[in-house]
N, C-alpha and C positions, 0 to 999 in steps of 0.2 A: 468350711474352715478357711481362715485367712493365713496366707504365707507371705513372708517378706524375704526377698533375695537381694544380697549385696554381691556385686561382682566387679572384678578388675580384669581387663583383657590383657593378653600378652602384648607387649609394646610393638612386636613385629606384625601384628594384625592391622591391616589397613582399613579405612572406612569402606572401600569397595569389597574387601573380604567379608566384612560384617554384613553388608547388604546382600551379597551373594549367598552367604550361608543362611541368613534369616529367610530369604526368599525361597531357597531350596527346602528348608524345613517346613515352611508354611504351605508350599505347593504340594509337598508329599503328605501333608496333614498330620505330621508327627509333632509339631509345636504350634500352638499350645497343645499339650496332651489332652486326650479325651477326658472329660470330667473336670477340666480346668478352664477358668475364665480369667483372662488377663485384665486387671483393673487399672494398671499403670505400668509403663515400660519406659523408664527414663535413663538418659545417658548424659554424660558430661562432654565438654569439648576439650578436656585435659588430655594430655598424653603421658602415661598410658590412659586409655579410656576406661572409665568406671561408671557404674550406674546401679540402679535398683529396679526390681520388678516386684509388683504387688499382684498376687494371684488369689483367687477364691477357688478352692478345690474340694472335690468330694472326698478325697483320701490323700494320704501321704504318698501312696503308690503313684498317683497321677503326677504329683510334683516331682518324684524321682524320675519318672519317665520323661518329663519335660527337660529336666537337667541333663539326663543321660543322652537325650537327642542331640544336644549341643556338643557335649564332650565326646560322644562316639563319632559324630560327623567330622569333627576337627580336633583331634587330640592336641592339647597345648593351647587351645583357644583362650581358656580362662587361666589367668595367673592366680586368681582367688575366686572362689564361689562359696558363699555362705547362704544357707537357706534355713529358715526357722519359722515355726508357727508364730503368729503375731496377733495383736489386737489393736484397736484404736487407742490412742492415748486417753480419750474420754472414758472408754470402758475400763482401762487400767486405773484411772483416777477414781472412778466410781467404786471399784472393788476395794481399793486401798482405804478409801474414806469410810466404807462400811465395816471395816475391821474393828 
C-alpha cells in the first residue's frame, strides 16, 4: 500500500538537528519501520523546512510506527505531519475515466 506524508518542521530545528535525529533513528533500526520501504524522501531549502515522504508499507501500523519514531524521539520536531494512503495520478485517472 502506498502512503504519502507531507511535513513541516518546527522552525527552531536546525539542519544539524535533522541529520542527527535521522541518523539516530536509522542506526537504531526504528525508521523506516519494519514492513516499510521509503520510495522518496524529499526536503525543501525553505525555512521552515518542509517536505514529502513516499512510502510503500505492508500496513497502516507500519506507517504509524515510522511517524511515531520521529515524534517520540523529538517532541515538537514537526509543526505539521499529514499522512494518507495514496495512489499514482495515473491510477486515479484510470479509475475516474472508467466510471
